[in-house]
C-alpha positions in Angstrom: -0.2 -0.3 -0.4 1.4 3.6 -1.1 2.7 5.5 2.0 1.0 9.6 1.5 4.1 11.2 0.3 4.5 8.3 -2.3 2.5 10.9 -5.4 4.1 13.8 -3.5 5.0 15.1 -7.6 1.2 14.7 -8.4 0.0 17.2 -5.9 -1.3 20.3 -7.5 0.0 23.7 -5.6 -1.8 26.1 -8.1 -3.9 27.9 -5.7 -0.9 28.6 -3.2 1.0 30.0 -6.1 -1.4 31.9 -7.7 -2.6 33.1 -3.9 1.7 34.1 -3.3 2.8 35.3 -6.8 5.0 38.0 -7.1 3.9 40.1 -9.7 8.0 41.6 -10.8 7.2 44.7 -13.1 9.3 44.5 -15.9 8.5 47.4 -17.9 11.0 50.7 -18.3 7.9 53.0 -17.6 9.5 54.1 -14.2 13.0 54.9 -16.3 13.9 58.6 -17.8 16.7 59.1 -19.4 18.2 62.6 -19.3 20.3 64.2 -21.4 22.2 67.2 -21.5 24.4 66.6 -18.4 28.1 68.1 -17.7 30.7 65.6 -18.8 33.2 65.2 -16.3 35.6 62.0 -14.8 35.6 60.1 -12.3 36.9 62.4 -9.8 33.8 64.5 -9.6 31.0 61.7 -10.4 30.2 61.8 -6.7 29.3 66.0 -7.0 27.5 65.9 -10.0 25.3 62.8 -8.9 24.4 64.7 -5.5 23.8 68.2 -7.0 21.1 65.8 -9.5 19.6 64.5 -7.0 19.1 67.9 -5.0 18.1 69.4 -8.2 15.2 66.9 -8.4 14.2 67.2 -4.8 14.0 70.2 -5.4 10.8 70.5 -8.3 9.3 67.5 -6.4 10.8 64.4 -7.8 13.4 63.1 -4.5 15.7 60.8 -5.6 19.0 59.0 -4.3 22.2 58.3 -6.1 21.6 54.6 -5.9 18.5 55.5 -8.6 20.8 56.5 -11.0 23.2 55.4 -13.9 25.3 57.0 -16.1 27.7 55.4 -18.5 30.6 56.2 -19.3 33.6 56.0 -22.4 36.7 53.5 -20.9 38.3 55.5 -23.5 38.2 59.1 -22.2 37.5 57.9 -18.7 34.5 60.2 -18.9 30.2 59.9 -18.8 29.0 60.3 -21.8 26.6 63.8 -21.0 23.8 61.8 -20.5 22.2 58.8 -17.6 19.3 56.7 -16.2 17.1 57.5 -13.0 15.0 54.6 -12.0 11.3 56.0 -10.0 9.5 54.0 -8.0 6.8 53.4 -10.1 5.1 55.2 -13.0 3.0 58.3 -11.5 6.7 59.7 -10.4 8.8 59.3 -13.1 6.0 61.7 -14.7 6.4 64.0 -12.3 9.5 64.0 -13.1 9.5 64.4 -16.9 7.5 67.0 -16.6 9.3 69.1 -14.1 12.6 68.3 -15.1 12.5 68.2 -18.9 14.1 71.6 -20.5 15.4 72.6 -16.4 18.4 75.1 -16.5 20.7 72.9 -15.1 23.7 75.8 -15.1 24.4 78.1 -17.7 26.0 75.8 -19.9 24.0 73.0 -19.9 19.9 72.4 -19.7 18.1 68.9 -19.1 16.2 66.8 -21.9 14.4 64.0 -20.0 12.4 61.7 -22.3 11.3 58.2 -21.1 12.5 54.4 -21.2 9.8 53.1 -23.1 10.2 55.6 -25.7 13.5 55.4 -27.3 12.9 52.8 -29.4 9.4 54.2 -30.9 12.1 57.2 -31.5 14.3 54.3 -33.4 11.5 52.7 -35.0 9.9 55.6 -36.7 9.0 55.6 -40.3 11.2 58.1 -42.6 8.6 57.9 -44.9 7.2 61.5 -45.7 3.6 62.4 -44.8 3.2 66.2 -45.9 1.3 67.2 -42.2 -1.7 68.4 -42.5 -1.5 72.6 -42.7 -2.9 74.7 -39.0 -5.0 77.9 -39.3 -2.8 79.9 -38.5 -4.4 81.9 -34.9 -2.9 85.3 -34.6 -2.3 86.4 -30.8 -2.9 89.6 -29.3 -0.6 92.1 -29.4 0.4 93.0 -25.9 1.7 96.0 -25.6 -1.4 97.2 -28.6 -2.6 100.3 -26.9 0.6 102.2 -27.7 -0.6 102.4 -30.9 -3.3 104.0 -30.2 -3.6 106.7 -32.9 -4.6 109.4 -30.2 -1.6 109.1 -27.9 -3.8 108.6 -24.8 -3.2 107.3 -22.1 -5.0 104.0 -19.8 -5.4 104.1 -16.0 -7.0 101.6 -13.9 -10.2 102.5 -10.9 -10.2 100.1 -8.4 -13.4 100.3 -6.3 -15.6 98.3 -4.4 -15.6 94.9 -6.4 -14.6 96.3 -9.8 -12.3 97.1 -11.9 -12.4 100.0 -14.8 -9.3 100.8 -17.2 -10.1 104.3 -18.9 -9.2 106.0 -21.6 -7.2 109.8 -20.4 -6.4 112.2 -23.5 -7.7 116.0 -24.2 -11.9 115.8 -22.7 -13.5 114.8 -26.0 -11.2 111.4 -25.4 -11.3 110.3 -22.4 -13.5 107.4 -22.5 -14.1 103.8 -20.8 -11.7 101.2 -22.1 -12.5 98.1 -20.5 -14.9 97.0 -17.6 -13.6 93.1 -17.3 -15.4 91.2 -14.9 -12.5 90.1 -12.4 -14.0 89.5 -8.8 -12.3 87.9 -5.9 -9.1 90.1 -5.5 -6.9 92.1 -2.9 -5.5 95.0 -4.9 -4.6 95.0 -9.0 -0.9 96.4 -9.8 0.8 97.2 -13.6 4.1 95.5 -14.2 7.1 98.1 -14.8 6.3 98.4 -18.8 3.2 98.7 -18.2 2.3 95.0 -20.5 0.9 93.3 -18.0 -2.2 94.0 -15.0 -1.8 91.7 -11.7 -4.5 90.5 -9.8 -4.3 89.3 -6.7 -6.1 86.6 -5.0 -6.9 84.4 -2.7 -5.1 81.5 -4.9 -2.7 83.4 -6.3 -1.1 85.2 -9.0 -3.0 86.5 -11.9 -1.7 88.3 -14.9 -3.8 89.6 -17.1 -3.1 91.8 -21.0 -4.0 92.3 -24.6 -6.7 93.8 -26.1 -9.2 91.6 -24.6 -8.0 91.9 -20.9 -7.3 88.2 -21.1 -5.4 85.6 -19.0 -2.0 85.5 -19.6 0.0 83.5 -17.0 -0.7 82.5 -13.4 0.8 81.4 -10.5 -0.6 79.3 -7.0 1.3 81.2 -3.4 -1.9 80.8 -1.9 -2.7 83.9 0.6 -0.6 85.9 -1.2 -0.3 89.9 -0.4 2.8 91.5 -1.9 4.1 91.1 -5.3 7.2 92.7 -7.4 7.7 92.8 -10.9 11.5 92.9 -12.0 12.6 95.1 -14.8 12.0 94.0 -17.2 9.1 92.1 -16.9 10.9 89.0 -16.7 10.3 87.8 -13.4 8.0 87.7 -10.4 8.5 88.3 -6.6 5.2 86.9 -4.6 4.7 87.0 -0.7 2.4 86.0 2.1 2.4 86.5 5.5 1.3 82.4 6.4 4.4 79.8 5.2 3.9 77.5 2.5 2.1 73.8 2.4 2.2 71.0 0.9 -0.9 68.8 1.9 -0.8 66.0 0.9 -2.1 64.6 -3.1 -1.6 68.2 -3.4 -0.5 68.6 -8.2 3.2 68.2 -8.5 5.2 70.0 -11.1 6.8 72.9 -12.3 3.7 75.8 -11.7 3.7 74.6 -7.9 5.3 74.5 -4.4 7.2 70.9 -3.1 7.7 70.1 -0.2 11.2 71.4 0.1 8.8 74.8 -0.4 7.0 74.6 3.0 7.8 76.7 5.4 8.6 79.4 3.3 7.1 82.7 2.2 8.7 84.6 -0.5 8.2 83.1 -4.2 10.3 83.3 -7.3 8.6 83.3 -10.6 9.2 83.3 -14.4 6.7 85.2 -16.1 6.9 83.6 -19.7 6.4 79.7 -18.8 5.1 80.0 -15.2 7.6 78.2 -13.4 9.0 78.4 -10.3 12.4 79.0 -9.6 13.3 79.3 -5.7 11.4 79.6 -2.5 12.4 81.8 0.6 12.1 82.0 4.5 11.9 85.8 5.9 12.2 84.0 9.1 16.0 86.4 9.4 14.3 89.5 8.8 11.1 89.4 11.9 14.3 87.8 14.0 14.3 91.0 17.1 17.8 93.0 16.7 20.0 93.3 19.7 18.1 96.6 21.6 15.3 93.7 21.4 12.9 95.8 18.6 11.9 93.7 16.1 12.8 93.9 12.8 10.0 95.1 10.3 9.8 93.0 6.9 12.3 95.2 3.9 9.6 95.1 1.2 10.8 95.3 -2.1 12.3 91.5 0.4 14.4 90.8 -3.0 16.1 93.7 -5.7 16.9 93.2 -9.1 19.1 94.3 -11.2 18.6 96.5 -13.9 19.4 93.6 -17.0 17.2 91.0 -14.8 20.8 88.6 -14.5 20.1 88.8 -10.8 18.6 89.2 -8.3 19.5 90.3 -4.4 19.0 89.6 -0.8 20.6 91.0 2.2 20.4 88.9 5.3 20.9 92.3 7.6 24.1 92.3 10.0 25.8 89.3 7.8 25.9 89.1 3.4 24.3 90.3 1.0 23.5 87.0 -1.0 23.2 87.6 -4.9 21.7 84.6 -7.5 21.7 84.6 -11.3 18.4 83.9 -13.3 17.0 82.4 -14.7 18.6 79.1 -12.3 18.4 80.7 -9.0 22.0 79.3 -8.6 23.7 81.7 -5.9 26.7 83.2 -8.1 29.8 82.0 -7.5 28.9 80.2 -5.6 29.0 81.7 -2.7 27.2 85.1 -0.3 29.1 88.8 -0.1 30.2 88.5 3.3 29.4 91.6 5.2 29.5 92.1 9.0 26.9 94.9 9.7 25.8 95.1 6.9 22.3 97.0 6.9 21.1 97.5 2.7 21.7 97.9 -0.4 20.6 99.5 -3.6 21.1 98.5 -7.6 23.2 101.4 -9.4 19.5 102.0 -12.6 21.1 101.5 -16.2 21.6 105.1 -18.3 20.9 105.4 -21.9 23.5 104.6 -23.3 24.1 101.6 -20.8 20.7 100.3 -21.8 21.3 100.9 -25.0 25.1 98.8 -25.0 23.0 95.9 -23.3 20.9 95.3 -26.1 23.2 95.2 -28.3 25.2 92.5 -26.4 22.1 90.4 -26.5 21.2 90.4 -29.4 24.7 89.8 -30.5 24.8 86.8 -28.3 21.4 85.8 -29.2 23.0 85.9 -33.1 25.6 84.4 -32.4 28.8 86.7 -32.4 29.2 87.1 -29.0 31.8 90.1 -28.1 33.6 90.0 -31.1 31.1 92.7 -32.8 30.9 95.2 -30.4 31.0 96.4 -27.2 30.0 94.7 -24.4 26.9 94.9 -21.7 27.3 97.2 -18.8 28.7 95.7 -16.2 26.1 96.1 -13.0 27.0 98.2 -10.1 25.4 98.3 -6.3 26.2 99.9 -3.5 25.8 99.2 0.4 26.4 100.9 3.8 27.2 99.4 7.2 27.3 100.8 10.0 29.7 101.5 13.1 30.8 98.4 15.0 33.5 98.7 17.9 36.0 100.4 16.5 35.1 100.9 12.9 33.6 103.5 11.0 30.2 103.7 9.0 31.0 103.6 5.6 29.7 103.4 1.6 30.6 101.3 -0.5 30.3 100.8 -4.0 30.7 97.8 -6.0 31.2 96.3 -9.6 28.9 93.4 -10.1 30.0 90.2 -10.9 33.5 91.3 -11.1 33.4 91.8 -7.2 35.3 94.9 -7.1 35.4 97.8 -4.9 35.4 100.0 -6.5 34.5 103.7 -3.5 33.8 103.8 0.2 33.6 106.7 1.7 33.5 106.6 6.2 30.8 108.3 8.0 31.0 108.8 12.2 28.6 109.4 14.6 26.2 107.5 12.5 22.7 107.0 14.1 20.8 105.8 9.9 21.5 105.6 6.3 19.4 105.9 3.1 20.4 105.5 -0.4 18.6 107.6 -3.0 20.2 106.6 -7.3 18.8 108.9 -9.3 16.9 107.0 -12.4 20.1 107.3 -14.8 22.8 106.5 -12.0 24.2 109.3 -12.5 24.4 110.0 -8.6 24.4 108.4 -5.3 23.0 110.1 -2.6 23.5 108.8 0.5 21.0 110.5 3.5 23.4 110.2 6.7 21.1 110.9 9.6 24.5 111.8 12.2 23.7 112.0 16.0 26.5 114.7 17.9 28.1 112.9 21.0 26.0 113.4 22.9 23.5 112.0 21.9 20.8 114.9 22.0 20.4 116.1 19.4 20.0 114.7 15.1 21.5 116.6 11.9 21.8 115.6 8.5 24.1 114.7 5.5 23.8 113.8 2.2 26.9 112.2 0.8 26.1 112.6 -3.5 28.6 110.4 -5.3 29.0 111.4 -9.3 29.3 107.9 -10.6 30.2 109.2 -14.0 33.1 110.5 -12.9 36.7 109.6 -12.5 37.8 107.9 -9.2 33.3 108.8 -8.1 34.2 112.2 -6.3 32.0 112.5 -2.8 30.1 116.2 -2.5 28.8 116.9 0.8 25.0 119.3 1.8 25.3 120.3 5.5 22.1 120.6 7.0 20.4 121.7 10.6 17.5 120.2 9.9 16.2 116.8 10.0 15.5 115.5 6.7 11.5 113.5 5.7 12.2 113.4 2.5 14.1 113.4 -0.4 13.8 112.9 -4.6 15.8 113.6 -7.5 15.1 115.2 -10.9 14.3 111.8 -13.8 17.6 113.5 -15.8 18.7 115.8 -14.2 21.3 117.5 -12.2 18.2 118.4 -9.8 17.0 116.9 -6.2 14.2 118.9 -3.4 13.8 117.7 -0.3 12.0 118.3 2.5 13.6 119.0 6.3 12.3 120.2 9.3 12.5 121.8 12.7 9.4 121.0 14.2 9.2 119.5 17.9 6.2 118.0 17.1 8.0 115.7 14.4 8.4 111.6 16.0 5.4 111.6 17.9 3.1 114.4 16.6 -0.7 114.7 18.6 -4.2 113.9 17.1 -4.6 117.2 14.0 -1.2 118.6 13.9 0.6 118.8 11.1 4.2 119.3 10.8 6.0 122.6 9.9 8.6 122.1 7.0 10.9 123.5 4.6 11.2 122.2 0.8 14.7 123.3 -1.1 15.9 122.6 -4.4 19.0 122.0 -5.6 21.3 121.6 -8.4 25.0 120.7 -9.4 27.4 124.1 -9.8 29.9 122.7 -13.2 32.3 125.3 -11.8 32.3 124.9 -8.5 31.6 120.8 -8.2 28.9 121.3 -6.0 26.1 121.3 -4.9 24.5 124.8 -5.0 21.4 125.5 -2.8 18.6 127.2 -5.4 15.4 128.5 -3.8 14.1 126.9 -0.1 10.1 128.1 0.9 9.4 127.3 3.7 6.9 127.8 6.3 5.1 124.7 4.3 2.8 121.6 5.3 4.5 119.9 2.6 6.0 115.6 3.3 6.1 114.4 0.1 8.0 115.4 -3.6 6.8 114.4 -6.7 8.7 115.4 -9.8 7.6 114.7 -13.3 8.9 112.0 -15.1 10.1 114.2 -18.1 11.4 116.5 -14.9 11.1 120.3 -14.7 7.7 120.5 -13.2 7.5 119.5 -9.8 3.7 118.9 -7.0 4.8 119.4 -3.6 1.6 117.9 -1.6 1.3 117.2 2.1 -0.3 113.7 1.8 -1.9 111.4 5.4 -3.0 115.3 7.0 -6.4 115.3 8.7 -6.7 119.3 8.6 -4.2 120.0 5.1 -4.4 118.6 1.8 -2.9 121.5 -0.3 -1.4 120.8 -3.8 1.7 123.6 -5.0 2.9 123.1 -8.2 6.0 124.3 -9.8 8.4 124.8 -12.6 11.7 125.6 -12.1 13.0 126.4 -15.6 10.4 129.0 -16.9 12.0 132.0 -17.1 14.4 129.1 -19.3 14.5 127.3 -22.4 14.1 124.1 -22.4 16.4 122.8 -23.8 19.4 124.7 -23.0 18.6 123.8 -19.6 21.7 121.3 -18.0 24.3 122.0 -21.0 26.9 123.9 -19.2 26.9 126.2 -16.6 24.3 128.2 -15.4 24.9 132.2 -15.0 25.4 133.1 -11.3 22.8 135.4 -10.7 20.2 133.0 -12.6 20.1 130.6 -9.7 16.7 129.9 -8.7 14.7 132.6 -10.3 13.6 130.5 -12.7 11.6 128.9 -10.0 8.1 129.7 -10.4 5.0 128.7 -8.5 2.1 127.9 -11.5 -0.7 127.2 -8.6 -1.7 125.8 -5.6 -4.7 123.1 -5.6 -6.5 120.9 -2.6 -8.0 117.8 -2.3 -9.6 116.6 0.6 -8.0 113.6 2.6 -5.4 112.9 0.1 -3.5 109.9 0.5 -1.4 109.5 -3.1 -0.1 111.8 -6.0 1.1 110.4 -9.6 2.0 111.5 -12.1 1.1 110.1 -15.5 3.9 109.1 -17.5 3.7 111.9 -20.6 4.0 114.4 -17.3 1.3 116.3 -18.6 -0.8 115.4 -15.8 -1.5 114.5 -11.9 -3.6 112.1 -10.5 -4.2 112.1 -6.4 -6.6 109.7 -4.8 -8.0 109.5 -1.3 -8.4 105.6 -0.6 -11.0 103.8 2.2 -7.7 101.6 3.1 -6.6 105.2 4.7 -10.0 106.5 5.8 -13.9 106.6 4.2 -14.0 110.6 4.3 -15.1 111.8 1.0 -12.9 108.5 -0.9 -12.4 109.4 -5.2 -9.7 110.6 -7.2 -9.3 114.2 -9.8 -7.5 114.9 -12.5 -5.7 117.9 -12.5 -2.7 119.9 -15.6 0.6 120.0 -14.8 -0.1 123.7 -13.7 -2.5 123.3 -11.1 -6.3 123.5 -12.6 -8.2 120.4 -11.9 -9.7 118.9 -14.8 -12.1 116.2 -13.3 -13.4 114.8 -9.5 -15.4 112.2 -8.9 -16.2 111.1 -5.1 -17.0 107.5 -4.9 -18.2 105.7 -1.8 -15.7 103.0 -1.3 -13.0 103.5 -3.9 -9.8 101.6 -3.1 -6.7 103.1 -6.3 -6.0 104.8 -8.6 -3.0 103.8 -11.7 -1.7 105.2 -14.7 -0.3 102.8 -16.5 3.9 102.7 -17.0 4.8 102.7 -20.7 7.7 101.2 -22.0 11.0 103.5 -23.3 10.8 104.9 -26.3 12.2 103.2 -30.2 12.9 106.8 -31.2 16.9 107.0 -31.4 18.6 110.2 -30.6 19.0 112.0 -33.8 15.3 111.0 -34.3 14.2 112.8 -31.1 16.6 115.1 -31.8 14.4 115.5 -35.0 11.2 115.6 -33.8 12.3 118.5 -31.2 14.6 120.7 -34.1 11.0 120.4 -36.1 8.4 120.1 -33.3 6.9 123.7 -35.1 5.9 121.9 -38.0 4.0 118.8 -35.9 2.5 121.5 -33.6 0.8 122.8 -36.7 -0.6 119.6 -37.3 -1.6 118.9 -34.7 -3.4 123.1 -34.3 -5.5 121.9 -37.3 -6.1 119.0 -35.5 -7.2 120.7 -32.4 -9.1 123.7 -34.3 -11.3 121.1 -36.8 -12.6 119.5 -33.4 -13.5 122.9 -31.8 -15.0 123.8 -35.0 -16.7 120.3 -34.8 -17.7 121.1 -30.9 -19.5 124.2 -31.9 -20.9 122.9 -34.4 -22.5 119.8 -31.9 -23.2 122.1 -30.0 -25.4 123.9 -31.9 -26.8 121.4 -33.2 -28.0 120.3 -30.3 -29.4 123.8 -29.4 -31.2 123.2 -32.2 -32.2 120.4 -31.1 -33.4 121.2 -27.8 -35.2 124.6 -29.2 -37.2 122.4 -30.9 -37.6 119.2 -28.2 -39.5 121.9 -26.6 -41.4 123.7 -28.9 -43.0 120.7 -29.9 -43.6 119.4 -26.3 -45.4 122.5 -25.4 -46.8 122.1 -28.7 -47.9 119.0 -27.2 -49.0 120.3 -23.9 -51.1 122.8 -25.4 -52.6 120.6 -27.4 -53.2 118.0 -24.5 -54.4 121.1 -22.6 -57.2 121.7 -25.1 -58.1 118.1 -25.2 -58.3 117.3 -21.6 -60.6 121.2 -21.7 -63.0 119.9 -24.1 -63.6 115.9 -22.7 -63.6 117.8 -18.8 -66.8 119.9 -20.9 -68.4 117.0 -22.7 -68.5 115.3 -18.8 -70.5 117.6 -17.9 -73.3 118.5 -20.3 -73.3 114.2 -20.5 -74.4 114.8 -16.4 -76.6 117.2 -17.0 -81.0 116.1 -16.0 -83.7 117.7 -16.7 -86.3 117.4 -14.2 -89.6 119.0 -14.7 -91.6 120.7 -12.2 -95.4 121.5 -11.8 -95.6 124.6 -10.0 -99.9 125.0 -9.3 -100.3 128.9 -8.8 -103.7 130.8 -7.5 -104.0 133.6 -9.9 -107.5 134.7 -9.4 -110.9 133.5 -6.8 -114.6 134.1 -7.7 -117.0 133.2 -5.3 -120.6 132.5 -6.5 -124.2 132.4 -4.1 -125.8 129.3 -5.5 -129.6 130.1 -4.7 -131.5 127.0 -4.8 
């Protein structure tokens, strides 16, 4: 008789094998091929792999060095410029593909990522030519089409309650509503520096709009965003929220979204063209208390852009300045500028010549000509200041970048605070230095002015006895204005108290190489200086006061030809004589004062964000005459649309100035035709109104006559005929009857 285990090979184990079978994924859906990897030798392999892992993790696709296989060329002992990356599943591989394809690894290498399974598909392509289908061309809206307005009008945006309106502004007959988009649910609106986009801040993030139809152009998902800042050339945007970034489980991943690595940060840098997130930063360092226990307020903008959009810098107070390259957002030179005690810094703006040279260099680089075809792009410059530390004096330093060469330093003593003011062409740098006496009981001010375009960067000093509350350079000029005060209430004003101020104008005296006082306007309440974008005209405003709201309009070249201004030395007896008061206006509760890009009109507004009394806006000409005033409940913002730099060359601009009378003749004829048209329209309107009045009178007379006739008829119909019998005794005769 056979035992129980004699025929063990005949036992069926298929059910147990099916239950505990382990499925091996032998597909390559979770493998990616990364091309564009730097070619190195084996000694640098570990460092390169670590950096690649860091880049993948930063974009939301975490990998480890063991997940990477890098092929090597045995003949040269170098890698082949590509590698394979294995992920846990196909979903993670797809996320990495979307995040890292066309990712700039450094200035010379850009990743090209493909699926491993696509290799055979692309290798076995049928080489038979098939003519592609012709797609219908759909033209895109030009983002700067508004500049082609035949009447040359400017635009402005107003934000009231929950509505936004965009208006055209020109002559009274040319002012009209341009667009009333149905945007809603946002915090505030802002124009980009060149006027290409308008941004709205929502709970979910930032939205950019543009084009003739104001269609959406880009979005940036930064929840609870509160502040934004554009780069000067509109290539990048910075967003900030007081709420730290949080990435919940299951959140969308990709180059346009935050990754777990960004959690806890507050500041984000985005690429406007692609919408990709470039990097995030934390603001915790700015919120740390100072040595005296006072909490440091966050400075905005927290990131400061170079004028060519190539660099962005960030200061860590007291320690260093970190400058990052764009678009990789990598630390330039892999190290920060270690500066003990550094407080603040500012980039030097480009002049028109610098910007032209930069654009030519960029065009040459794009065309592949390099630096052979013309001059090199100008190097950037920044200025920073450090306070007095131990026995070291306070110091202002001019530094070239990326060369990091110190161009000029100036030592300062008994310094309480410094503030840096660049002229918009970068010709001058004014350092407003608040100094204290040795007893530290009183404060006075000095202006240290660096003449940046001259050899050895000479410094001129303007000594003042009072405290300077506002400083402003004239655009493209050699003049500046200051607001100073010696009022004892300054610094601690009570309710209803307006600080008494003096306003002074200074100009560079080429003969003495010094800045000379032109004129002082004493006993003012002005606390804000607003220069016209074209220079020459300036408005002195009293902003934020509950008792004063004056606007003073001044012309600094009233008795001098504008063409000769700034050329050569001004006569000694002409100092201050050309300053003329044009007019005085008043806008109760004014909170904002802004010139239009042409310098012909001024807008003042009273925002409901500051107070709720007579909110609205007003428009004035450069002489202070009111053109329009609108009182609107819950009015919040009025912002002129910026204009980009002119495309005309200097020769073309000179030719226009030379033939200005010929151009003005055409404009005069247009104004005459418009005036005649207006007069004809007014005459026709008056005739129409008279005809309507006469017709109305005739209609009313007819209606009145009809009503009277109807009334008479009604009276006749209401009459009743009543017969009344009256017995009247005419005569009585008595007769005696004889029987």
